[in-house]
C-alpha positions as CSV (number, residue, x, y, z in Angstrom):
1,M,69.0,37.3,-97.7
2,V,67.2,40.4,-99.1
3,V,67.1,38.8,-102.5
4,L,65.6,35.6,-101.1
5,L,62.8,37.4,-99.4
6,A,62.0,39.4,-102.5
7,S,61.8,36.2,-104.5
8,L,59.4,34.6,-102.1
9,A,57.2,37.7,-102.1
10,L,57.0,37.7,-105.9
11,A,56.1,34.0,-105.9
12,A,53.3,34.6,-103.4
13,C,51.8,37.4,-105.4
14,G,51.6,35.3,-108.5
15,R,49.6,32.4,-106.8
16,K,45.8,32.2,-107.5
17,P,43.4,32.4,-104.4
18,A,41.7,29.1,-103.3
19,Q,38.1,28.6,-104.7
20,L,35.3,27.8,-102.2
21,P,32.9,24.9,-103.2
22,P,29.5,26.1,-104.5
23,P,26.7,25.7,-101.9
24,A,24.6,22.6,-102.2
25,T,21.2,22.8,-103.8
26,P,18.6,22.6,-100.9
27,E,16.3,19.6,-100.9
28,V,12.6,20.2,-100.4
29,G,9.7,17.7,-100.2
30,V,7.2,18.2,-103.0
31,V,3.8,16.7,-103.9
32,E,2.5,16.6,-107.5
33,I,-1.0,18.0,-107.7
34,S,-3.8,15.7,-108.9
35,T,-7.5,16.3,-109.0
36,G,-10.2,14.1,-107.5
37,R,-13.6,14.0,-105.8
38,A,-13.3,15.7,-102.4
39,A,-15.9,15.1,-99.6
40,L,-16.8,18.2,-97.6
41,T,-17.4,17.4,-94.0
42,I,-17.6,19.0,-90.6
43,E,-16.6,17.5,-87.3
44,L,-18.5,18.4,-84.1
45,V,-18.0,17.2,-80.5
46,G,-20.9,14.9,-79.4
47,D,-22.0,13.3,-76.2
48,I,-23.0,9.7,-76.3
49,R,-26.1,8.8,-74.4
50,A,-28.4,5.8,-74.0
51,F,-31.4,5.7,-76.4
52,R,-33.6,5.3,-73.3
53,E,-32.4,5.7,-69.8
54,V,-35.0,5.1,-67.0
55,E,-34.6,5.7,-63.3
56,L,-36.3,3.1,-61.2
57,R,-38.4,4.7,-58.5
58,P,-40.8,2.7,-56.3
59,R,-44.5,3.5,-56.6
60,V,-45.2,2.5,-53.0
61,S,-43.2,3.4,-49.9
62,G,-41.6,0.6,-47.8
63,V,-38.4,-1.1,-46.8
64,V,-36.4,-2.7,-49.6
65,E,-36.6,-6.4,-48.8
66,R,-34.8,-8.1,-51.7
67,Q,-32.6,-7.3,-54.7
68,L,-33.0,-9.7,-57.6
69,F,-30.2,-8.7,-60.0
70,Q,-26.5,-8.4,-60.3
71,P,-25.3,-4.8,-61.0
72,G,-24.3,-4.4,-64.7
73,Q,-26.3,-7.3,-66.0
74,M,-28.8,-7.2,-68.9
75,V,-32.4,-7.3,-67.8
76,K,-35.6,-7.8,-69.8
77,E,-38.7,-5.7,-69.7
78,G,-41.0,-6.8,-66.9
79,Q,-38.2,-8.7,-65.0
80,P,-38.5,-8.3,-61.2
81,L,-35.6,-6.3,-59.8
82,F,-36.5,-5.2,-56.2
83,V,-39.1,-6.3,-53.7
84,I,-40.5,-3.9,-51.2
85,D,-41.8,-5.2,-47.8
86,T,-45.4,-6.3,-48.5
87,R,-46.8,-6.8,-45.0
88,A,-48.4,-3.4,-44.8
89,L,-49.7,-3.7,-48.4
90,D,-51.1,-7.2,-47.7
91,S,-52.9,-5.8,-44.7
92,S,-54.4,-3.0,-46.8
93,V,-55.7,-5.6,-49.3
94,A,-57.2,-7.7,-46.5
95,D,-58.9,-4.6,-45.0
96,A,-60.3,-3.5,-48.4
97,Q,-61.6,-7.0,-49.0
98,A,-63.3,-7.1,-45.5
99,R,-65.0,-3.7,-46.2
100,L,-66.2,-5.0,-49.5
101,V,-67.8,-8.0,-47.9
102,E,-69.5,-5.7,-45.3
103,S,-70.9,-3.5,-48.0
104,E,-72.1,-6.5,-50.1
105,A,-74.0,-7.8,-47.0
106,A,-75.6,-4.4,-46.6
107,L,-76.6,-4.4,-50.2
108,A,-78.1,-7.9,-49.8
109,R,-80.3,-6.6,-46.9
110,A,-81.4,-3.6,-48.8
111,R,-82.5,-5.7,-51.8
112,Q,-84.4,-8.0,-49.4
113,D,-86.3,-5.0,-48.1
114,V,-87.2,-3.9,-51.6
115,E,-88.4,-7.4,-52.5
116,R,-90.4,-7.6,-49.4
117,Y,-92.0,-4.2,-49.7
118,K,-92.8,-4.4,-53.4
119,P,-95.9,-6.8,-53.2
120,L,-97.2,-4.9,-50.1
121,L,-97.1,-1.6,-52.1
122,T,-99.6,-2.9,-54.7
123,D,-102.1,-3.8,-51.9
124,D,-101.5,-0.4,-50.2
125,A,-100.3,-2.3,-47.1
126,I,-97.4,0.1,-46.7
127,P,-96.9,3.8,-47.5
128,R,-95.3,4.7,-50.8
129,Q,-92.6,6.6,-48.9
130,T,-91.5,3.4,-47.1
131,Y,-91.0,1.6,-50.4
132,D,-89.1,4.6,-51.9
133,Q,-86.8,4.8,-48.9
134,A,-86.0,1.1,-49.4
135,V,-85.2,1.5,-53.0
136,S,-82.9,4.5,-52.2
137,A,-81.1,2.5,-49.6
138,E,-80.6,-0.3,-52.1
139,Q,-79.0,2.1,-54.6
140,Q,-76.8,3.7,-52.0
141,A,-75.6,0.2,-50.8
142,A,-74.9,-0.7,-54.4
143,S,-72.7,2.4,-54.9
144,V,-70.9,1.6,-51.7
145,V,-70.2,-1.9,-53.0
146,E,-68.7,-0.4,-56.2
147,S,-66.6,2.0,-54.3
148,R,-65.3,-0.8,-52.0
149,R,-64.6,-3.0,-55.0
150,E,-62.5,-0.3,-56.5
151,S,-60.7,0.0,-53.2
152,V,-59.8,-3.7,-53.4
153,T,-58.5,-3.3,-56.9
154,R,-56.4,-0.3,-55.9
155,A,-55.0,-2.1,-52.9
156,K,-54.1,-5.1,-55.0
157,L,-52.5,-2.8,-57.6
158,D,-50.4,-1.1,-54.8
159,R,-49.5,-4.6,-53.7
160,S,-48.2,-5.4,-57.2
161,Y,-46.1,-2.3,-57.1
162,A,-44.1,-3.9,-54.3
163,D,-42.4,-5.9,-57.1
164,V,-40.3,-3.3,-58.9
165,R,-39.8,-4.5,-62.5
166,A,-37.6,-3.4,-65.4
167,P,-39.5,-0.9,-67.5
168,V,-37.3,-1.6,-70.6
169,T,-34.9,-4.2,-71.8
170,G,-31.3,-3.0,-71.3
171,Q,-28.4,-2.9,-68.9
172,I,-28.9,-2.0,-65.2
173,G,-26.4,-0.1,-63.3
174,L,-25.3,-0.2,-59.6
175,Q,-28.1,-0.2,-57.0
176,R,-28.4,3.1,-55.2
177,V,-30.3,1.7,-52.3
178,E,-29.2,-1.3,-50.2
179,V,-31.5,-4.0,-48.9
180,G,-33.1,-2.8,-45.6
181,A,-33.2,0.8,-46.5
182,L,-36.5,2.8,-46.7
183,A,-37.7,3.7,-50.1
184,T,-40.1,6.6,-50.6
185,A,-42.7,6.3,-53.3
186,G,-41.8,8.5,-56.4
187,Q,-38.7,9.9,-54.8
188,T,-36.0,7.3,-54.0
189,V,-34.0,6.2,-57.1
190,L,-33.3,2.5,-56.7
191,A,-31.2,2.0,-59.9
192,T,-31.0,3.1,-63.6
193,V,-31.7,0.9,-66.7
194,S,-30.2,2.0,-70.0
195,T,-30.9,0.7,-73.5
196,L,-27.5,0.4,-75.3
197,D,-28.5,-0.7,-78.8
198,P,-28.9,1.8,-80.5
199,V,-27.3,4.7,-78.7
200,T,-27.8,8.4,-79.4
201,V,-25.2,11.1,-79.9
202,Y,-26.2,14.7,-79.1
203,F,-24.1,17.5,-80.7
204,S,-24.6,21.2,-81.4
205,V,-23.8,23.3,-84.5
206,S,-23.4,27.0,-84.8
207,E,-26.0,29.0,-86.7
208,A,-23.5,29.6,-89.5
209,E,-22.6,25.9,-89.8
210,Y,-26.3,25.0,-89.8
211,L,-27.1,27.6,-92.6
212,N,-24.2,26.4,-94.7
213,Y,-25.2,22.7,-94.3
214,A,-28.9,23.4,-95.0
215,R,-28.2,25.4,-98.1
216,R,-25.9,22.8,-99.6
217,L,-28.4,20.0,-98.8
218,N,-31.2,22.0,-100.3
219,A,-29.2,22.7,-103.5
220,V,-28.5,18.9,-103.8
221,S,-32.2,18.2,-103.3
222,R,-33.1,20.6,-106.1
223,S,-30.7,19.1,-108.5
224,E,-31.0,15.4,-107.5
225,G,-34.4,15.2,-105.9
226,P,-35.4,15.1,-102.3
227,R,-33.2,12.9,-100.1
228,R,-32.6,12.2,-96.4
229,G,-29.7,13.6,-94.6
230,P,-26.4,11.9,-95.3
231,P,-24.9,9.2,-93.1
232,M,-22.7,10.3,-90.2
233,Q,-19.5,8.9,-88.9
234,L,-18.5,8.8,-85.2
235,V,-14.8,9.4,-84.4
236,L,-14.1,7.9,-81.0
237,G,-11.9,9.2,-78.2
238,D,-8.9,7.2,-79.4
239,G,-9.1,8.6,-82.9
240,S,-10.6,5.5,-84.5
241,V,-13.7,5.7,-86.6
242,Y,-16.7,3.7,-85.4
243,P,-17.5,1.1,-88.1
244,S,-21.2,1.5,-88.3
245,P,-22.6,4.8,-89.7
246,G,-25.3,6.8,-88.0
247,A,-28.2,8.8,-89.1
248,L,-29.6,12.2,-88.0
249,D,-33.1,11.7,-86.4
250,F,-33.7,14.9,-84.4
251,A,-33.1,18.6,-84.7
252,D,-34.3,21.0,-82.0
253,R,-37.1,23.3,-82.9
254,A,-35.1,26.5,-82.2
255,V,-31.6,27.8,-81.8
256,N,-30.5,28.3,-78.2
257,P,-30.3,32.1,-77.8
258,A,-27.7,31.8,-75.0
259,T,-25.2,29.8,-77.0
260,G,-26.3,30.5,-80.6
261,T,-26.2,26.8,-81.4
262,L,-28.8,24.2,-82.6
263,T,-28.9,20.9,-80.9
264,L,-29.0,17.8,-83.1
265,R,-29.2,14.0,-82.4
266,A,-27.8,11.1,-84.4
267,I,-28.6,7.4,-83.9
268,F,-25.9,4.7,-84.1
269,P,-26.3,1.0,-83.9
270,N,-24.4,-0.6,-81.0
271,P,-24.9,-4.4,-81.2
272,D,-21.5,-5.2,-79.5
273,G,-22.0,-2.7,-76.7
274,L,-18.8,-0.8,-77.5
275,L,-20.4,2.6,-77.0
276,R,-21.4,3.6,-73.5
277,P,-23.4,6.5,-72.1
278,G,-21.1,9.3,-71.0
279,M,-18.5,8.8,-73.7
280,T,-17.6,11.6,-76.0
281,G,-16.7,11.6,-79.6
282,R,-16.7,13.7,-82.8
283,I,-19.5,13.5,-85.3
284,R,-18.3,13.7,-88.8
285,V,-21.0,15.0,-91.1
286,L,-20.7,14.8,-94.9
287,Y,-22.6,17.6,-96.5
288,D,-21.3,17.8,-100.1
289,H,-18.8,16.6,-102.7
290,V,-16.6,18.6,-105.1
291,D,-15.6,17.1,-108.4
292,N,-12.2,17.8,-110.0
293,A,-11.1,19.2,-106.7
294,I,-7.5,20.2,-105.9
295,V,-6.7,19.5,-102.2
296,I,-3.3,20.3,-100.7
297,P,-1.8,20.0,-97.2
298,Q,-2.3,23.0,-95.0
299,K,1.4,23.3,-94.2
300,A,2.1,24.0,-97.9
301,V,0.1,27.3,-97.7
302,S,1.8,30.4,-96.2
303,E,0.0,33.6,-95.5
304,L,1.4,37.1,-95.9
305,L,-0.6,40.4,-95.4
306,G,-3.9,38.6,-95.6
307,R,-3.0,36.7,-98.8
308,Q,-2.2,33.1,-99.2
309,F,0.8,31.7,-101.2
310,V,2.1,28.3,-102.3
311,S,5.7,27.5,-103.5
312,V,5.5,25.9,-106.9
313,V,8.6,24.1,-108.3
314,G,9.1,24.3,-112.1
315,A,10.6,21.8,-114.4
316,D,14.0,23.5,-114.0
317,G,13.8,23.4,-110.2
318,K,13.2,27.1,-109.8
319,V,10.7,28.1,-107.1
320,E,7.7,30.4,-107.9
321,Q,5.7,31.9,-105.1
322,R,2.1,31.5,-106.4
323,P,-0.9,33.3,-104.9
324,V,-3.9,31.0,-104.3
325,K,-7.4,31.1,-103.0
326,T,-8.5,28.5,-100.5
327,G,-12.0,27.2,-100.0
328,E,-13.2,24.6,-97.4
329,R,-10.7,23.2,-94.9
330,I,-10.7,19.4,-95.2
331,G,-9.0,17.8,-92.3
332,D,-5.4,18.9,-92.4
333,Q,-5.8,20.1,-96.0
334,W,-7.1,23.0,-98.0
335,L,-9.4,22.9,-100.9
336,I,-7.8,25.2,-103.6
337,T,-10.3,27.1,-105.7
338,E,-7.9,29.2,-107.7
339,G,-4.2,29.4,-108.5
340,L,-3.1,25.8,-109.1
341,K,-3.6,23.1,-111.7
342,A,-3.1,19.4,-111.9
343,G,0.5,18.2,-112.6
344,E,2.2,21.1,-110.8
345,R,4.6,20.4,-108.0
346,I,4.2,22.2,-104.7
347,V,6.6,22.4,-101.7
348,V,5.3,20.7,-98.6
349,E,8.5,20.0,-96.6
350,G,11.1,22.7,-96.3
351,V,9.0,25.6,-97.3
352,Q,11.5,27.9,-95.6
353,K,14.3,26.8,-98.0
354,A,12.1,27.5,-101.1
355,R,12.7,31.2,-101.5
356,P,11.1,32.7,-104.6
357,G,13.5,32.5,-107.6
358,S,15.8,30.0,-106.0
359,V,16.7,26.6,-107.4
360,V,15.9,23.6,-105.2
361,K,16.1,19.8,-105.5
362,P,12.6,18.5,-105.4
363,V,12.2,15.2,-103.5
364,P,8.8,13.5,-104.1
365,L,6.8,12.7,-101.0
366,Q,4.4,9.9,-100.7
367,A,0.8,11.1,-100.2
368,A,-0.7,10.1,-96.8
369,P,-3.6,7.6,-96.9
370,A,-7.2,8.9,-96.8
371,G,-8.1,9.9,-93.3
372,A,-4.5,10.7,-92.2
373,G,-4.1,13.5,-89.9
374,A,-1.2,16.0,-89.4
375,S,1.2,13.1,-88.6
376,G,1.2,12.0,-92.3
377,A,4.1,12.9,-94.5
378,A,1.8,14.7,-96.8
379,A,-1.9,14.9,-97.1
380,P,-3.6,13.3,-100.2
381,T,-5.3,15.3,-102.8
382,G,-9.0,14.6,-103.0
383,S,-9.1,13.2,-99.5
384,S,-12.5,12.5,-97.9
385,S,-11.6,13.0,-94.3
386,A,-12.5,16.4,-93.0
387,A,-12.9,18.6,-90.0
388,R,-14.1,22.1,-89.7
């Protein structure tokens, strides 16, 4: 028995230990760098408003007698919308006309006196003073007639204001006063009419953004000649881009000292009425282009102690941690100004696995289409979509 145990022990000591399989090479998603023309843009929140928005207020006081439109319909300039009770206004017109007739009769009598006294004056049949008084009375009566005539014109004008008409062509909103309610001249808002084609978008830029944009635009003007501001895109609330470009048409005269921002306005055509006042969107402003630009996804860049690095995969699969310098942020990408060159492969997916000096298995990723956001697999180099 002792001999058997000794034999088994010797056999076990002579057997080689089992070898563990080598660890699998980690896979990482890579993108090959290419150069292209990159558009530098900024995106700013904007408020969409009507180009013209007019509140309808009556110019005469009275009870609203009729409403001549359906809320939300398109109205034309000059179209009647409300009718104010005209009975008091008709009475004023009649009273003014009666006073005019009275003053015209007084003028006729004064002229008759002048015509009667004039031949008597040449024969010294009446004193000069009597004739002068008659002439003065005629002039006074004539001035009264002019005043009463103006009163009739004013009364008729007030009567015309009883028909509240559309001041502009556009869409009218919901009535704010019902039929039968009293409307006060110059105070009561009856409804609002808005012009919807085109629309305006108001937005604000910081002082630093304005200076950066203005300097770049001035530099382009010096090299290429004077030009207008570039077209602008409107990104709607659902993330879609409005198909028609807009143009900057207004910049405030001064920076708001309370907010440190400058208010700007852009005009966008709206023939289909898709844009409505009160909506919000993002104005995308193109302010420059960079030729032979290298643009990489932001998630490919890591930061350590204030420096930025990118994991570069060599031809042998070995990872190199490369310091880079970034420029403008373009959407979900960085513009690289130093540290990379075309043809190199950088790690975009699985950056944590790509330790410096390690060997990885690079898996090419398909670049996201232009304008793709962070949901894309990888951002394209030279993309023209941007946000700042």
